[in-house]
C-alpha positions as CSV (number, residue, x, y, z in Angstrom):
1,M,-0.5,0.0,-0.4
2,N,1.1,3.6,-1.1
3,K,1.5,5.8,1.8
4,L,2.0,9.7,1.4
5,V,5.7,10.8,3.2
6,P,5.5,14.2,3.4
7,R,8.1,16.9,2.0
8,P,10.8,17.9,4.0
9,K,10.7,21.9,5.1
10,N,11.7,23.8,7.6
11,S,9.6,24.8,10.6
12,I,9.6,28.2,11.5
13,G,9.7,29.2,15.6
14,I,7.8,32.6,16.5
15,L,9.7,33.6,19.8
16,A,7.1,36.1,21.2
17,V,6.7,39.2,22.8
18,T,3.0,40.2,22.8
19,A,-0.4,38.8,21.2
20,P,-1.0,41.2,18.4
21,G,2.6,41.1,17.1
22,A,3.3,37.5,16.7
23,V,-0.4,37.3,16.0
24,M,0.7,39.1,13.1
25,C,3.6,37.6,11.7
26,Y,1.7,34.2,12.1
27,E,-0.9,35.8,10.1
28,E,1.6,36.3,7.1
29,I,3.9,33.6,7.1
30,I,0.8,31.4,6.2
31,K,0.0,33.8,3.9
32,A,2.6,33.4,2.1
33,F,2.4,29.9,1.3
34,P,-0.7,27.9,-1.0
35,A,-3.3,26.4,1.2
36,G,-2.9,23.2,2.9
37,D,0.8,23.9,2.0
38,N,2.2,25.5,5.2
39,P,4.9,25.0,7.4
40,T,5.1,23.8,11.1
41,V,5.3,26.2,12.9
42,V,5.7,26.5,16.4
43,M,5.6,29.3,19.3
44,V,6.4,30.3,22.2
45,H,5.7,33.0,24.9
46,P,7.4,33.9,27.9
47,E,6.5,36.3,30.6
48,F,5.6,40.2,28.8
49,K,6.0,41.3,32.5
50,R,9.4,39.5,33.0
51,L,10.6,41.9,29.3
52,H,9.1,44.5,30.3
53,A,11.3,44.8,33.9
54,A,14.2,44.1,31.6
55,F,13.6,46.7,28.9
56,E,13.3,49.5,31.9
57,V,16.5,48.9,32.4
58,Q,17.9,48.4,30.2
59,D,19.4,45.0,31.0
60,Y,19.9,43.2,27.6
61,E,23.0,41.9,27.8
62,G,21.3,39.8,31.2
63,E,17.8,39.0,31.1
64,V,16.5,40.0,27.3
65,T,19.1,37.8,25.7
66,K,18.9,35.0,29.0
67,I,14.9,35.4,28.2
68,V,16.0,35.3,24.5
69,L,18.3,31.5,24.0
70,E,16.2,30.0,27.3
71,T,12.9,30.8,24.7
72,L,15.3,29.8,21.6
73,S,16.1,26.2,23.2
74,Q,11.9,25.4,24.1
75,L,11.6,26.8,20.4
76,K,14.2,24.1,18.6
77,A,13.0,21.4,21.6
78,A,9.5,22.2,20.0
79,G,10.3,21.4,16.4
80,A,12.0,24.6,15.0
81,T,14.5,24.8,12.8
82,F,15.0,29.0,12.4
83,A,13.5,32.1,15.1
84,V,12.2,35.1,14.4
85,M,11.5,37.5,16.5
86,P,8.2,39.9,16.0
87,S,10.0,42.9,18.6
88,N,12.0,45.5,18.1
89,T,13.2,46.5,21.1
90,P,14.1,43.1,22.3
91,H,16.6,43.5,19.1
92,F,19.2,45.6,21.9
93,A,19.5,42.3,22.9
94,M,20.7,41.1,19.5
95,P,24.5,41.5,19.7
96,A,25.0,39.7,23.2
97,I,22.9,37.4,22.3
98,L,25.3,36.4,18.5
99,K,28.2,35.6,21.1
100,H,25.8,32.6,22.6
101,E,25.9,29.7,20.7
102,L,22.3,29.9,19.7
103,P,19.7,26.6,20.2
104,I,18.3,27.3,16.3
105,P,19.0,30.2,14.5
106,L,17.3,33.6,14.6
107,L,16.7,35.9,11.9
108,D,17.6,39.9,12.5
109,L,14.5,41.9,12.5
110,T,16.8,45.1,11.8
111,E,18.2,43.9,8.9
112,V,15.7,42.4,7.3
113,V,14.1,46.2,7.0
114,I,17.1,48.2,6.7
115,E,17.4,45.7,3.2
116,H,13.8,46.6,2.9
117,I,14.4,50.2,2.8
118,K,17.0,50.1,0.6
119,Q,15.0,48.4,-1.8
120,Q,12.6,51.6,-1.6
121,H,15.3,54.1,-1.6
122,Y,13.5,55.8,1.2
123,R,15.8,58.9,2.6
124,R,14.0,60.6,5.1
125,V,12.9,57.4,7.9
126,L,10.3,58.9,10.8
127,V,10.7,56.0,13.2
128,L,8.4,55.2,16.2
129,G,8.0,52.4,18.7
130,T,8.5,52.3,22.2
131,V,10.7,55.2,23.5
132,W,13.2,52.6,24.1
133,T,13.9,51.9,20.1
134,M,13.5,55.9,19.5
135,H,15.2,57.4,22.0
136,G,18.1,55.0,22.4
137,G,18.3,54.1,18.3
138,L,18.2,50.5,17.2
139,Y,18.1,51.9,13.7
140,R,20.2,54.7,13.7
141,E,23.8,53.4,13.4
142,K,22.2,51.0,10.9
143,F,20.7,53.8,8.9
144,A,23.5,56.2,9.2
145,K,25.7,53.1,7.3
146,A,22.8,53.2,4.2
147,N,23.0,56.8,4.3
148,I,19.3,57.2,4.8
149,E,18.2,60.6,7.6
150,H,16.8,58.6,11.0
151,V,13.6,61.0,12.2
152,V,12.4,60.8,16.0
153,P,9.1,62.5,17.6
154,N,10.2,65.3,20.6
155,D,11.4,63.4,23.6
156,K,7.2,64.6,24.9
157,D,5.9,62.6,21.4
158,Q,8.4,59.9,22.2
159,A,6.9,59.2,25.5
160,E,3.3,59.7,24.7
161,V,3.8,57.2,22.1
162,Q,5.3,54.5,24.2
163,R,2.2,55.5,26.7
164,L,-0.5,54.2,23.6
165,I,1.7,51.3,22.9
166,L,1.3,50.4,26.4
167,D,-1.7,51.6,27.0
168,Y,-3.7,50.5,24.0
169,F,-2.1,48.8,22.2
170,I,-0.4,46.0,24.1
171,P,-3.5,44.9,25.8
172,M,-6.2,45.4,22.3
173,K,-7.9,48.0,25.3
174,N,-9.7,51.7,23.6
175,I,-7.8,50.8,20.5
176,E,-9.4,53.8,18.3
177,A,-9.4,56.0,21.1
178,G,-5.5,55.3,21.0
179,Q,-5.2,55.6,17.4
180,K,-6.6,59.1,16.8
181,Q,-3.9,60.2,19.9
182,L,-1.2,58.5,17.6
183,L,-2.5,60.4,14.5
184,D,-2.2,63.3,15.9
185,I,1.1,62.6,16.6
186,V,2.5,61.0,12.8
187,A,0.4,64.4,11.7
188,R,2.8,67.1,13.7
189,Y,6.1,64.6,12.0
190,Q,4.9,63.9,8.2
191,D,6.8,66.2,6.0
192,A,10.1,65.8,8.1
193,A,10.0,62.3,6.6
194,D,9.1,60.1,3.2
195,A,8.4,57.3,5.1
196,I,7.5,56.0,8.5
197,A,8.9,52.9,10.3
198,L,6.7,51.4,12.3
199,A,8.5,50.3,14.7
200,C,6.8,48.6,17.5
201,T,4.6,45.4,16.0
202,E,1.8,46.8,17.7
203,L,1.7,49.6,15.4
204,P,-0.1,48.1,11.9
205,M,-3.0,47.8,13.8
206,V,-3.9,51.6,14.0
207,L,-1.4,53.2,11.1
208,N,-0.9,52.5,7.6
209,E,-0.5,54.7,4.5
210,H,-3.8,55.6,4.1
211,N,-4.2,57.3,7.8
212,C,-0.5,58.6,7.5
213,G,-0.4,59.9,4.0
214,K,3.4,58.4,3.7
215,P,4.3,55.0,3.1
216,V,4.4,52.8,6.6
217,I,7.7,50.3,6.6
218,D,5.4,47.5,8.5
219,T,8.4,46.3,10.5
220,T,5.9,42.5,11.4
221,R,4.8,42.0,7.6
222,I,8.1,42.4,7.0
223,L,9.5,40.0,9.2
224,G,6.7,37.6,8.7
225,K,7.5,37.5,4.7
226,A,11.4,37.4,5.5
227,A,10.9,34.1,7.2
228,A,8.6,32.6,4.9
229,A,11.1,33.5,2.1
230,L,13.6,31.6,3.9
231,C,11.7,28.4,5.0
232,K,11.2,28.1,1.2
233,T,14.8,28.8,0.0
234,Q,15.2,25.9,3.2
235,S,12.8,23.3,2.3
């Protein structure tokens, strides 16, 4: 009797930081494959409270790196052959993470985003995200190397964007009210950039090229597409 033998395919691990970002990344991965021919996708979501506390004190080399390595091991045990982390802020830890022998490879979101920006020939990019991502300059050095102007809101507006992310978008509460306030901030910087980087994985829930009036760089979905492409290449 003939037996069906499944075609070998990479298994993608998602290291979830927040639920909205992880879900959007997962959806983008699945959309990239014909119906019924998707790869195995496994997800592990470490405790957000623990990660957030590490972000607050910018303990990227210590606690954030430890959490990421622990979670990569769990993803490997679940069958993942490589992983993505659909969240911008923990990528501050990538230099420290890469000093370790990783259980499975971890695709660098920032590298994927920079490549997308270069392909689109954007020259001035408004970066929106957490205070750590904006003020800490997660993308600043890489922008400079690529001759891209790094634009961020002023300190007051950065604090307000952070509040909206934590109070409205991550818990997915009062999203419409948060969206209105965020669009008011975006409007103040529209003329300063030719594209807007949604450098927080919750922002695509409320911002898009139509309501922003500018092209948007959806870091969450760009990462999902890159993961799917890598999976197809290596399968």
